[in-house]
N, CA, C and O atoms as a printed pandas DataFrame, in Angstrom:
     atom_number atom_name residue_name chain_id  residue_number  x_coord  y_coord  z_coord
0              1         N          MET        A               1   85.182   11.498   49.874
1              2        CA          MET        A               1   86.124   10.482   50.286
2              3         C          MET        A               1   87.561   10.970   50.116
3              4         O          MET        A               1   88.424   10.674   50.943
4              5         N          LEU        A               2   87.815   11.716   49.045
5              6        CA          LEU        A               2   89.166   12.218   48.812
6              7         C          LEU        A               2   89.599   13.160   49.943
7              8         O          LEU        A               2   90.715   13.048   50.450
8              9         N          PHE        A               3   88.727   14.078   50.332
9             10        CA          PHE        A               3   89.050   14.997   51.420
10            11         C          PHE        A               3   89.338   14.224   52.706
11            12         O          PHE        A               3   90.297   14.526   53.416
12            13         N          SER        A               4   88.521   13.247   52.996
13            14        CA          SER        A               4   88.695   12.408   54.186
14            15         C          SER        A               4   90.061   11.721   54.176
15            16         O          SER        A               4   90.751   11.690   55.195
16            17         N          GLU        A               5   90.443   11.178   53.039
17            18        CA          GLU        A               5   91.742   10.509   52.941
18            19         C          GLU        A               5   92.903   11.497   53.050
19            20         O          GLU        A               5   93.927   11.190   53.659
20            21         N          LEU        A               6   92.742   12.676   52.462
21            22        CA          LEU        A               6   93.805   13.680   52.538
22            23         C          LEU        A               6   94.071   14.108   53.978
23            24         O          LEU        A               6   95.228   14.227   54.382
24            25         N          VAL        A               7   93.014   14.341   54.759
25            26        CA          VAL        A               7   93.250   14.753   56.140
26            27         C          VAL        A               7   93.748   13.593   56.995
27            28         O          VAL        A               7   94.375   13.808   58.033
28            29         N          ARG        A               8   93.475   12.381   56.567
29            30        CA          ARG        A               8   94.008   11.219   57.282
30            31         C          ARG        A               8   95.519   11.093   57.024
31            32         O          ARG        A               8   96.282   10.801   57.945
32            33         N          ILE        A               9   95.943   11.311   55.786
33            34        CA          ILE        A               9   97.350   11.161   55.412
34            35         C          ILE        A               9   98.184   12.374   55.818
35            36         O          ILE        A               9   99.299   12.226   56.319
36            37         N          PHE        A              10   97.643   13.565   55.603
37            38        CA          PHE        A              10   98.343   14.819   55.896
38            39         C          PHE        A              10   97.501   15.648   56.869
39            40         O          PHE        A              10   96.911   16.648   56.460
40            41         N          PRO        A              11   97.433   15.261   58.135
41            42        CA          PRO        A              11   96.523   15.951   59.059
42            43         C          PRO        A              11   96.854   17.434   59.229
43            44         O          PRO        A              11   97.930   17.781   59.715
44            45         N          PRO        A              12   95.930   18.304   58.830
45            46        CA          PRO        A              12   96.164   19.739   58.984
46            47         C          PRO        A              12   95.743   20.223   60.368
47            48         O          PRO        A              12   95.126   19.489   61.140
48            49         N          GLN        A              13   96.080   21.444   60.656
49            50        CA          GLN        A              13   95.630   22.101   61.871
50            51         C          GLN        A              13   94.115   22.299   61.796
51            52         O          GLN        A              13   93.391   22.053   62.760
52            53         N          ILE        A              14   93.658   22.747   60.630
53            54        CA          ILE        A              14   92.239   22.933   60.336
54            55         C          ILE        A              14   92.089   22.760   58.829
55            56         O          ILE        A              14   92.970   23.161   58.069
56            57         N          GLY        A              15   91.000   22.177   58.398
57            58        CA          GLY        A              15   90.774   21.988   56.966
58            59         C          GLY        A              15   89.289   22.039   56.659
59            60         O          GLY        A              15   88.462   21.641   57.479
60            61         N          THR        A              16   88.957   22.530   55.474
61            62        CA          THR        A              16   87.546   22.634   55.100
62            63         C          THR        A              16   87.317   22.186   53.671
63            64         O          THR        A              16   88.195   22.287   52.814
64            65         N          LEU        A              17   86.110   21.689   53.439
65            66        CA          LEU        A              17   85.626   21.375   52.104
66            67         C          LEU        A              17   84.233   21.968   52.011
67            68         O          LEU        A              17   83.358   21.642   52.813
68            69         N          HIS        A              18   84.028   22.835   51.033
69            70        CA          HIS        A              18   82.756   23.546   50.943
70            71         C          HIS        A              18   82.443   23.857   49.487
71            72         O          HIS        A              18   83.350   24.031   48.673
72            73         N          LEU        A              19   81.168   23.924   49.165
73            74        CA          LEU        A              19   80.682   24.353   47.857
74            75         C          LEU        A              19   80.055   25.723   48.049
75            76         O          LEU        A              19   79.020   25.850   48.703
76            77         N          PHE        A              20   80.669   26.732   47.491
77            78        CA          PHE        A              20   80.137   28.080   47.645
78            79         C          PHE        A              20   79.102   28.357   46.568
79            80         O          PHE        A              20   79.350   28.156   45.380
80            81         N          THR        A              21   77.950   28.818   47.000
81            82        CA          THR        A              21   76.877   29.188   46.073
82            83         C          THR        A              21   76.787   30.713   46.046
83            84         O          THR        A              21   77.479   31.398   46.799
84            85         N          SER        A              22   75.941   31.227   45.185
85            86        CA          SER        A              22   75.798   32.679   45.062
86            87         C          SER        A              22   75.379   33.331   46.372
87            88         O          SER        A              22   75.645   34.516   46.572
88            89         N          ARG        A              23   74.735   32.597   47.264
89            90        CA          ARG        A              23   74.298   33.148   48.554
90            91         C          ARG        A              23   75.487   33.543   49.430
91            92         O          ARG        A              23   75.364   34.461   50.242
92            93         N          GLU        A              24   76.619   32.883   49.289
93            94        CA          GLU        A              24   77.768   33.163   50.140
94            95         C          GLU        A              24   78.875   33.940   49.438
95            96         O          GLU        A              24   79.733   34.521   50.102
96            97         N          LEU        A              25   78.871   33.960   48.142
97            98        CA          LEU        A              25   79.974   34.573   47.390
98            99         C          LEU        A              25   79.920   36.095   47.399
99           100         O          LEU        A              25   78.845   36.694   47.427
100          101         N          GLY        A              26   81.098   36.707   47.376
101          102        CA          GLY        A              26   81.215   38.151   47.217
102          103         C          GLY        A              26   80.869   38.974   48.443
103          104         O          GLY        A              26   80.587   40.165   48.317
104          105         N          ARG        A              27   80.881   38.386   49.606
105          106        CA          ARG        A              27   80.580   39.119   50.835
106          107         C          ARG        A              27   81.861   39.703   51.407
107          108         O          ARG        A              27   82.962   39.333   50.998
108          109         N          ARG        A              28   81.711   40.605   52.343
109          110        CA          ARG        A              28   82.861   41.287   52.948
110          111         C          ARG        A              28   83.181   40.728   54.322
111          112         O          ARG        A              28   82.430   39.931   54.883
112          113         N          GLY        A              29   84.320   41.169   54.849
113          114        CA          GLY        A              29   84.734   40.816   56.203
114          115         C          GLY        A              29   85.049   39.343   56.349
115          116         O          GLY        A              29   85.712   38.749   55.499
116          117         N          ALA        A              30   84.568   38.757   57.433
117          118        CA          ALA        A              30   84.857   37.351   57.721
118          119         C          ALA        A              30   84.319   36.440   56.626
119          120         O          ALA        A              30   84.900   35.388   56.358
120          121         N          TRP        A              31   83.208   36.832   55.984
121          122        CA          TRP        A              31   82.666   36.011   54.891
122          123         C          TRP        A              31   83.678   35.915   53.750
123          124         O          TRP        A              31   83.831   34.857   53.140
124          125         N          SER        A              32   84.364   37.014   53.465
125          126        CA          SER        A              32   85.373   37.020   52.415
126          127         C          SER        A              32   86.527   36.089   52.772
127          128         O          SER        A              32   86.996   35.333   51.923
128          129         N          SER        A              33   86.984   36.137   54.012
129          130        CA          SER        A              33   88.057   35.246   54.454
130          131         C          SER        A              33   87.620   33.787   54.390
131          132         O          SER        A              33   88.403   32.919   54.002
132          133         N          PHE        A              34   86.377   33.514   54.769
133          134        CA          PHE        A              34   85.833   32.155   54.687
134          135         C          PHE        A              34   85.830   31.679   53.231
135          136         O          PHE        A              34   86.194   30.539   52.944
136          137         N          GLU        A              35   85.419   32.555   52.323
137          138        CA          GLU        A              35   85.345   32.210   50.899
138          139         C          GLU        A              35   86.715   31.874   50.315
139          140         O          GLU        A              35   86.835   30.927   49.537
140          141         N          ILE        A              36   87.744   32.628   50.675
141          142        CA          ILE        A              36   89.062   32.368   50.079
142          143         C          ILE        A              36   89.848   31.305   50.843
143          144         O          ILE        A              36   90.943   30.923   50.430
144          145         N          GLY        A              37   89.286   30.825   51.961
145          146        CA          GLY        A              37   89.952   29.762   52.717
146          147         C          GLY        A              37   91.071   30.252   53.609
147          148         O          GLY        A              37   91.999   29.503   53.914
148          149         N          SER        A              38   90.992   31.511   54.033
149          150        CA          SER        A              38   92.024   32.077   54.898
150          151         C          SER        A              38   91.698   31.810   56.358
151          152         O          SER        A              38   90.585   32.065   56.818
152          153         N          PHE        A              39   92.676   31.297   57.073
153          154        CA          PHE        A              39   92.533   31.084   58.507
154          155         C          PHE        A              39   93.437   32.024   59.290
155          156         O          PHE        A              39   93.589   31.871   60.502
156          157         N          GLY        A              40   94.037   32.993   58.610
157          158        CA          GLY        A              40   94.951   33.911   59.276
158          159         C          GLY        A              40   96.305   33.259   59.499
159          160         O          GLY        A              40   96.687   32.339   58.777
160          161         N          ALA        A              41   97.027   33.740   60.502
161          162        CA          ALA        A              41   98.370   33.234   60.803
162          163         C          ALA        A              41   98.299   31.831   61.388
163          164         O          ALA        A              41   97.392   31.524   62.162
164          165         N          SER        A              42   99.239   30.988   61.028
165          166        CA          SER        A              42   99.230   29.607   61.511
166          167         C          SER        A              42   99.447   29.519   63.022
167          168         O          SER        A              42   99.030   28.544   63.647
168          169         N          LEU        A              43  100.092   30.520   63.614
169          170        CA          LEU        A              43  100.307   30.513   65.057
170          171         C          LEU        A              43   99.079   30.978   65.834
171          172         O          LEU        A              43   98.946   30.675   67.020
172          173         N          ALA        A              44   98.187   31.707   65.178
173          174        CA          ALA        A              44   96.957   32.190   65.825
174          175         C          ALA        A              44   95.820   32.160   64.812
175          176         O          ALA        A              44   95.297   33.211   64.441
176          177         N          PRO        A              45   95.430   30.970   64.358
177          178        CA          PRO        A              45   94.411   30.887   63.315
178          179         C          PRO        A              45   93.032   31.324   63.795
179          180         O          PRO        A              45   92.691   31.207   64.972
180          181         N          GLU        A              46   92.255   31.829   62.846
181          182        CA          GLU        A              46   90.875   32.225   63.090
182          183         C          GLU        A              46   89.955   31.253   62.361
183          184         O          GLU        A              46   90.217   30.864   61.222
184          185         N          LEU        A              47   88.897   30.877   63.021
185          186        CA          LEU        A              47   87.877   30.050   62.374
186          187         C          LEU        A              47   86.709   30.962   62.042
187          188         O          LEU        A              47   86.099   31.557   62.930
188          189         N          HIS        A              48   86.405   31.067   60.757
189          190        CA          HIS        A              48   85.351   31.993   60.341
190          191         C          HIS        A              48   83.976   31.350   60.360
191          192         O          HIS        A              48   83.004   31.968   60.796
192          193         N          ASN        A              49   83.889   30.111   59.890
193          194        CA          ASN        A              49   82.591   29.452   59.808
194          195         C          ASN        A              49   82.815   27.960   59.630
195          196         O          ASN        A              49   83.927   27.513   59.348
196          197         N          LEU        A              50   81.756   27.206   59.795
197          198        CA          LEU        A              50   81.809   25.790   59.468
198          199         C          LEU        A              50   81.561   25.623   57.988
199          200         O          LEU        A              50   80.625   26.205   57.440
200          201         N          ALA        A              51   82.386   24.841   57.344
201          202        CA          ALA        A              51   82.170   24.470   55.953
202          203         C          ALA        A              51   81.271   23.241   55.929
203          204         O          ALA        A              51   80.907   22.723   56.985
204          205         N          TRP        A              52   80.912   22.772   54.747
205          206        CA          TRP        A              52   80.112   21.553   54.665
206          207         C          TRP        A              52   80.825   20.434   55.425
207          208         O          TRP        A              52   80.191   19.683   56.166
208          209         N          ALA        A              53   82.149   20.321   55.239
209          210        CA          ALA        A              53   82.962   19.379   56.011
210          211         C          ALA        A              53   84.132   20.164   56.593
211          212         O          ALA        A              53   84.826   20.890   55.881
212          213         N          THR        A              54   84.337   20.009   57.891
213          214        CA          THR        A              54   85.425   20.714   58.567
214          215         C          THR        A              54   86.233   19.714   59.379
215          216         O          THR        A              54   85.689   18.930   60.156
216          217         N          TYR        A              55   87.535   19.760   59.180
217          218        CA          TYR        A              55   88.451   18.915   59.948
218          219         C          TYR        A              55   89.070   19.761   61.048
219          220         O          TYR        A              55   89.631   20.824   60.786
220          221         N          PHE        A              56   88.963   19.281   62.278
221          222        CA          PHE        A              56   89.559   19.934   63.437
222          223         C          PHE        A              56   90.733   19.092   63.891
223          224         O          PHE        A              56   90.548   18.002   64.432
224          225         N          GLY        A              57   91.943   19.593   63.674
225          226        CA          GLY        A              57   93.144   18.870   64.062
226          227         C          GLY        A              57   93.908   19.613   65.131
227          228         O          GLY        A              57   93.526   20.710   65.541
228          229         N          ASP        A              58   94.986   19.009   65.578
229          230        CA          ASP        A              58   95.885   19.612   66.562
230          231         C          ASP        A              58   95.117   20.239   67.724
231          232         O          ASP        A              58   94.302   19.579   68.368
232          233         N          GLU        A              59   95.388   21.531   67.986
233          234        CA          GLU        A              59   94.771   22.167   69.154
234          235         C          GLU        A              59   93.270   22.346   69.014
235          236         O          GLU        A              59   92.600   22.606   70.013
236          237         N          PHE        A              60   92.719   22.219   67.828
237          238        CA          PHE        A              60   91.273   22.369   67.637
238          239         C          PHE        A              60   90.502   21.070   67.897
239          240         O          PHE        A              60   89.271   21.071   67.909
240          241         N          SER        A              61   91.210   19.985   68.100
241          242        CA          SER        A              61   90.544   18.689   68.253
242          243         C          SER        A              61   89.677   18.594   69.502
243          244         O          SER        A              61   88.824   17.712   69.596
244          245         N          GLU        A              62   89.884   19.489   70.459
245          246        CA          GLU        A              62   89.056   19.485   71.670
246          247         C          GLU        A              62   87.825   20.377   71.541
247          248         O          GLU        A              62   86.978   20.402   72.433
248          249         N          GLU        A              63   87.727   21.102   70.437
249          250        CA          GLU        A              63   86.583   21.988   70.225
250          251         C          GLU        A              63   85.342   21.174   69.850
251          252         O          GLU        A              63   85.436   20.192   69.113
252          253         N          GLY        A              64   84.209   21.580   70.349
253          254        CA          GLY        A              64   82.933   20.973   69.969
254          255         C          GLY        A              64   82.577   19.751   70.801
255          256         O          GLY        A              64   83.449   19.029   71.283
256          257         N          ASP        A              65   81.289   19.540   70.957
257          258        CA          ASP        A              65   80.763   18.398   71.703
258          259         C          ASP        A              65   80.424   17.295   70.711
259          260         O          ASP        A              65   79.309   17.233   70.193
260          261         N          ARG        A              66   81.397   16.423   70.451
261          262        CA          ARG        A              66   81.229   15.389   69.431
262          263         C          ARG        A              66   80.105   14.416   69.757
263          264         O          ARG        A              66   79.400   13.974   68.851
264          265         N          ASP        A              67   79.924   14.078   71.009
265          266        CA          ASP        A              67   78.831   13.171   71.367
266          267         C          ASP        A              67   77.485   13.807   71.033
267          268         O          ASP        A              67   76.602   13.147   70.485
268          269         N          ALA        A              68   77.329   15.078   71.361
269          270        CA          ALA        A              68   76.084   15.789   71.040
270          271         C          ALA        A              68   75.897   15.894   69.530
271          272         O          ALA        A              68   74.773   15.797   69.037
272          273         N          MET        A              69   76.990   16.091   68.792
273          274        CA          MET        A              69   76.908   16.149   67.331
274          275         C          MET        A              69   76.359   14.839   66.775
275          276         O          MET        A              69   75.464   14.835   65.929
276          277         N          LYS        A              70   76.902   13.743   67.259
277          278        CA          LYS        A              70   76.453   12.427   66.792
278          279         C          LYS        A              70   74.997   12.192   67.157
279          280         O          LYS        A              70   74.230   11.689   66.337
280          281         N          ARG        A              71   74.603   12.550   68.378
281          282        CA          ARG        A              71   73.202   12.386   68.793
282          283         C          ARG        A              71   72.267   13.218   67.923
283          284         O          ARG        A              71   71.135   12.810   67.663
284          285         N          ALA        A              72   72.732   14.382   67.470
285          286        CA          ALA        A              72   71.919   15.266   66.634
286          287         C          ALA        A              72   71.910   14.831   65.167
287          288         O          ALA        A              72   71.229   15.449   64.347
288          289         N          GLY        A              73   72.653   13.782   64.828
289          290        CA          GLY        A              73   72.641   13.256   63.470
290          291         C          GLY        A              73   73.728   13.783   62.558
291          292         O          GLY        A              73   73.712   13.512   61.357
292          293         N          PHE        A              74   74.667   14.528   63.102
293          294        CA          PHE        A              74   75.772   15.001   62.275
294          295         C          PHE        A              74   76.778   13.871   62.096
295          296         O          PHE        A              74   76.926   13.013   62.966
296          297         N          ILE        A              75   77.458   13.883   60.972
297          298        CA          ILE        A              75   78.453   12.851   60.661
298          299         C          ILE        A              75   79.786   13.283   61.241
299          300         O          ILE        A              75   80.332   14.320   60.864
300          301         N          VAL        A              76   80.309   12.481   62.161
301          302        CA          VAL        A              76   81.568   12.786   62.827
302          303         C          VAL        A              76   82.484   11.585   62.663
303          304         O          VAL        A              76   82.154   10.481   63.095
304          305         N          ASP        A              77   83.629   11.799   62.044
305          306        CA          ASP        A              77   84.632   10.747   61.875
306          307         C          ASP        A              77   85.843   11.091   62.724
307          308         O          ASP        A              77   86.416   12.174   62.611
308          309         N          GLU        A              78   86.219   10.151   63.574
309          310        CA          GLU        A              78   87.364   10.351   64.469
310          311         C          GLU        A              78   88.662    9.961   63.759
311          312         O          GLU        A              78   88.710    8.973   63.026
312          313         N          TYR        A              79   89.694   10.743   63.986
313          314        CA          TYR        A              79   91.016   10.501   63.433
314          315         C          TYR        A              79   92.018   10.518   64.580
315          316         O          TYR        A              79   91.693   10.955   65.684
316          317         N          ALA        A              80   93.220   10.051   64.327
317          318        CA          ALA        A              80   94.253   10.013   65.373
318          319         C          ALA        A              80   94.565   11.412   65.905
319          320         O          ALA        A              80   94.779   11.582   67.105
320          321         N          ASN        A              81   94.593   12.414   65.024
321          322        CA          ASN        A              81   94.977   13.771   65.425
322          323         C          ASN        A              81   93.819   14.760   65.440
323          324         O          ASN        A              81   94.048   15.965   65.536
324          325         N          GLY        A              82   92.591   14.283   65.349
325          326        CA          GLY        A              82   91.468   15.205   65.311
326          327         C          GLY        A              82   90.195   14.515   64.865
327          328         O          GLY        A              82   90.036   13.306   65.033
328          329         N          TYR        A              83   89.286   15.300   64.291
329          330        CA          TYR        A              83   88.037   14.734   63.797
330          331         C          TYR        A              83   87.494   15.562   62.642
331          332         O          TYR        A              83   87.822   16.737   62.485
332          333         N          LEU        A              84   86.663   14.924   61.850
333          334        CA          LEU        A              84   86.015   15.540   60.694
334          335         C          LEU        A              84   84.524   15.532   60.950
335          336         O          LEU        A              84   83.958   14.496   61.301
336          337         N          VAL        A              85   83.880   16.676   60.779
337          338        CA          VAL        A              85   82.429   16.760   60.946
338          339         C          VAL        A              85   81.805   17.298   59.664
339          340         O          VAL        A              85   82.325   18.225   59.044
340          341         N          GLN        A              86   80.675   16.696   59.278
341          342        CA          GLN        A              86   79.931   17.127   58.099
342          343         C          GLN        A              86   78.587   17.687   58.550
343          344         O          GLN        A              86   77.940   17.135   59.440
344          345         N          VAL        A              87   78.177   18.779   57.933
345          346        CA          VAL        A              87   76.895   19.400   58.256
346          347         C          VAL        A              87   75.748   18.537   57.747
347          348         O          VAL        A              87   74.757   18.346   58.451
348          349         N          THR        A              88   75.875   18.016   56.531
349          350        CA          THR        A              88   74.871   17.123   55.942
350          351         C          THR        A              88   75.589   15.940   55.306
351          352         O          THR        A              88   76.818   15.910   55.244
352          353         N          ALA        A              89   74.825   14.976   54.839
353          354        CA          ALA        A              89   75.415   13.776   54.246
354          355         C          ALA        A              89   75.987   14.013   52.852
355          356         O          ALA        A              89   76.918   13.316   52.446
356          357         N          ASN        A              90   75.451   14.977   52.116
357          358        CA          ASN        A              90   75.868   15.189   50.730
358          359         C          ASN        A              90   76.290   16.628   50.471
359          360         O          ASN        A              90   75.583   17.565   50.839
360          361         N          LEU        A              91   77.436   16.796   49.841
361          362        CA          LEU        A              91   77.932   18.129   49.483
362          363         C          LEU        A              91   76.911   18.879   48.631
363          364         O          LEU        A              91   76.789   20.099   48.744
364          365         N          GLU        A              92   76.190   18.175   47.793
365          366        CA          GLU        A              92   75.203   18.804   46.904
366          367         C          GLU        A              92   74.087   19.495   47.678
367          368         O          GLU        A              92   73.398   20.354   47.129
368          369         N          ASP        A              93   73.899   19.130   48.952
369          370        CA          ASP        A              93   72.866   19.766   49.769
370          371         C          ASP        A              93   73.093   21.274   49.878
371          372         O          ASP        A              93   72.135   22.036   50.010
372          373         N          VAL        A              94   74.345   21.704   49.825
373          374        CA          VAL        A              94   74.658   23.131   49.910
374          375         C          VAL        A              94   74.015   23.868   48.740
375          376         O          VAL        A              94   73.510   24.978   48.913
376          377         N          ASP        A              95   74.026   23.275   47.565
377          378        CA          ASP        A              95   73.460   23.895   46.376
378          379         C          ASP        A              95   71.960   23.621   46.247
379          380         O          ASP        A              95   71.184   24.530   45.953
380          381         N          ARG        A              96   71.561   22.388   46.463
381          382        CA          ARG        A              96   70.154   22.003   46.263
382          383         C          ARG        A              96   69.217   22.631   47.287
383          384         O          ARG        A              96   68.090   23.004   46.959
384          385         N          SER        A              97   69.682   22.745   48.522
385          386        CA          SER        A              97   68.820   23.265   49.591
386          387         C          SER        A              97   69.658   24.069   50.578
387          388         O          SER        A              97   69.912   23.640   51.704
388          389         N          PHE        A              98   70.079   25.242   50.127
389          390        CA          PHE        A              98   70.950   26.057   50.962
390          391         C          PHE        A              98   70.295   26.406   52.297
391          392         O          PHE        A              98   70.965   26.411   53.330
392          393         N          ASP        A              99   68.992   26.697   52.286
393          394        CA          ASP        A              99   68.315   27.067   53.533
394          395         C          ASP        A              99   68.370   25.934   54.549
395          396         O          ASP        A              99   68.585   26.184   55.735
396          397         N          LEU        A             100   68.181   24.692   54.109
397          398        CA          LEU        A             100   68.292   23.542   55.006
398          399         C          LEU        A             100   69.726   23.401   55.501
399          400         O          LEU        A             100   69.963   23.212   56.694
400          401         N          PHE        A             101   70.684   23.495   54.573
401          402        CA          PHE        A             101   72.091   23.426   54.954
402          403         C          PHE        A             101   72.424   24.504   55.988
403          404         O          PHE        A             101   73.067   24.223   56.999
404          405         N          SER        A             102   71.987   25.727   55.732
405          406        CA          SER        A             102   72.268   26.851   56.617
406          407         C          SER        A             102   71.680   26.622   58.009
407          408         O          SER        A             102   72.328   26.915   59.014
408          409         N          ALA        A             103   70.464   26.104   58.067
409          410        CA          ALA        A             103   69.829   25.815   59.358
410          411         C          ALA        A             103   70.600   24.730   60.112
411          412         O          ALA        A             103   70.784   24.827   61.325
412          413         N          LYS        A             104   71.045   23.708   59.403
413          414        CA          LYS        A             104   71.826   22.634   60.029
414          415         C          LYS        A             104   73.182   23.168   60.511
415          416         O          LYS        A             104   73.651   22.795   61.586
416          417         N          ARG        A             105   73.803   24.037   59.716
417          418        CA          ARG        A             105   75.083   24.617   60.115
418          419         C          ARG        A             105   74.904   25.465   61.376
419          420         O          ARG        A             105   75.732   25.415   62.285
420          421         N          ALA        A             106   73.823   26.242   61.428
421          422        CA          ALA        A             106   73.555   27.049   62.626
422          423         C          ALA        A             106   73.366   26.147   63.844
423          424         O          ALA        A             106   73.858   26.458   64.929
424          425         N          GLU        A             107   72.659   25.037   63.673
425          426        CA          GLU        A             107   72.463   24.077   64.762
426          427         C          GLU        A             107   73.802   23.493   65.216
427          428         O          GLU        A             107   74.081   23.407   66.412
428          429         N          LEU        A             108   74.616   23.099   64.252
429          430        CA          LEU        A             108   75.915   22.520   64.586
430          431         C          LEU        A             108   76.801   23.509   65.331
431          432         O          LEU        A             108   77.514   23.126   66.258
432          433         N          LYS        A             109   76.763   24.767   64.938
433          434        CA          LYS        A             109   77.598   25.780   65.592
434          435         C          LYS        A             109   77.243   25.957   67.063
435          436         O          LYS        A             109   78.084   26.409   67.840
436          437         N          THR        A             110   76.018   25.613   67.468
437          438        CA          THR        A             110   75.646   25.731   68.882
438          439         C          THR        A             110   76.373   24.706   69.741
439          440         O          THR        A             110   76.386   24.820   70.967
440          441         N          LEU        A             111   76.980   23.704   69.104
441          442        CA          LEU        A             111   77.690   22.661   69.840
442          443         C          LEU        A             111   79.176   22.978   70.008
443          444         O          LEU        A             111   79.959   22.135   70.446
444          445         N          TYR        A             112   79.546   24.204   69.653
445          446        CA          TYR        A             112   80.907   24.716   69.838
446          447         C          TYR        A             112   80.868   25.871   70.831
447          448         O          TYR        A             112   79.816   26.469   71.059
448          449         N          ARG        A             113   81.999   26.176   71.407
449          450        CA          ARG        A             113   82.041   27.274   72.376
450          451         C          ARG        A             113   81.718   28.602   71.698
451          452         O          ARG        A             113   82.072   28.841   70.543
452          453         N          HIS        A             114   81.048   29.440   72.442
453          454        CA          HIS        A             114   80.668   30.762   71.955
454          455         C          HIS        A             114   81.928   31.547   71.586
455          456         O          HIS        A             114   82.900   31.561   72.341
456          457         N          GLY        A             115   81.905   32.192   70.436
457          458        CA          GLY        A             115   83.026   33.018   70.011
458          459         C          GLY        A             115   84.078   32.291   69.188
459          460         O          GLY        A             115   85.029   32.919   68.722
460          461         N          LEU        A             116   83.932   30.983   68.996
461          462        CA          LEU        A             116   84.928   30.239   68.211
462          463         C          LEU        A             116   84.935   30.700   66.756
463          464         O          LEU        A             116   85.995   30.828   66.144
464          465         N          PHE        A             117   83.748   30.948   66.207
465          466        CA          PHE        A             117   83.615   31.341   64.797
466          467         C          PHE        A             117   83.359   32.834   64.692
467          468         O          PHE        A             117   82.532   33.377   65.424
468          469         N          SER        A             118   84.069   33.505   63.782
469          470        CA          SER        A             118   83.890   34.945   63.630
470          471         C          SER        A             118   82.584   35.293   62.930
471          472         O          SER        A             118   82.080   36.404   63.101
472          473         N          ILE        A             119   82.022   34.379   62.149
473          474        CA          ILE        A             119   80.712   34.595   61.532
474          475         C          ILE        A             119   79.680   34.035   62.499
475          476         O          ILE        A             119   79.627   32.828   62.736
476          477         N          LYS        A             120   78.868   34.916   63.050
477          478        CA          LYS        A             120   77.912   34.517   64.085
478          479         C          LYS        A             120   76.575   34.056   63.505
479          480         O          LYS        A             120   76.004   33.070   63.971
480          481         N          ASP        A             121   76.071   34.767   62.486
481          482        CA          ASP        A             121   74.731   34.519   61.977
482          483         C          ASP        A             121   74.762   33.924   60.581
483          484         O          ASP        A             121   75.686   34.155   59.802
484          485         N          GLU        A             122   73.745   33.165   60.294
485          486        CA          GLU        A             122   73.580   32.605   58.959
486          487         C          GLU        A             122   72.939   33.650   58.046
487          488         O          GLU        A             122   72.366   34.632   58.518
488          489         N          LEU        A             123   73.040   33.429   56.752
489          490        CA          LEU        A             123   72.469   34.325   55.765
490          491         C          LEU        A             123   70.955   34.163   55.719
491          492         O          LEU        A             123   70.433   33.054   55.826
492          493         N          GLU        A             124   70.270   35.263   55.560
493          494        CA          GLU        A             124   68.816   35.193   55.406
494          495         C          GLU        A             124   68.472   34.742   54.008
495          496         O          GLU        A             124   69.233   34.946   53.061
496          497         N          ALA        A             125   67.313   34.126   53.896
497          498        CA          ALA        A             125   66.819   33.716   52.579
498          499         C          ALA        A             125   66.569   34.952   51.740
499          500         O          ALA        A             125   66.230   36.003   52.284
500          501         N          PRO        A             126   66.729   34.853   50.407
501          502        CA          PRO        A             126   66.472   35.994   49.537
502          503         C          PRO        A             126   65.048   36.517   49.763
503          504         O          PRO        A             126   64.089   35.747   49.802
504          505         N          GLY        A             127   64.932   37.831   49.911
505          506        CA          GLY        A             127   63.628   38.441   50.118
506          507         C          GLY        A             127   63.180   38.458   51.570
507          508         O          GLY        A             127   62.143   39.039   51.891
508          509         N          ALA        A             128   63.953   37.824   52.456
509          510        CA          ALA        A             128   63.575   37.836   53.878
510          511         C          ALA        A             128   63.889   39.196   54.471
511          512         O          ALA        A             128   64.878   39.831   54.105
512          513         N          ALA        A             129   63.059   39.629   55.370
513          514        CA          ALA        A             129   63.275   40.949   55.977
514          515         C          ALA        A             129   63.945   40.813   57.321
515          516         O          ALA        A             129   64.208   41.817   57.984
């Protein structure tokens, strides 16, 4: 609720709320930028991945098929300057069931234009080949 209110009061260009688990921490490249919350230059921001909750404001507000997101069961809240989308209903899902969260995030990313996110693939489960 706090994140939702913050983006309502101070609408950012892009904003994220995420719980990083050991599965995502300490990676290189775009994963590292995603972990530290870097979007690059404000004039040409890069979107690395979807967080548990991602706010799309300003020029990003036209990204993604919000109607399809809602039909697929994703939580989408509309704002005057953009929208907030959640991968799952509870932030704890990232920790309790990362594989489910990851699968839902991969599904959600299909509702955005190809190439929007620099991280293309989700992490494999430990021990997966």
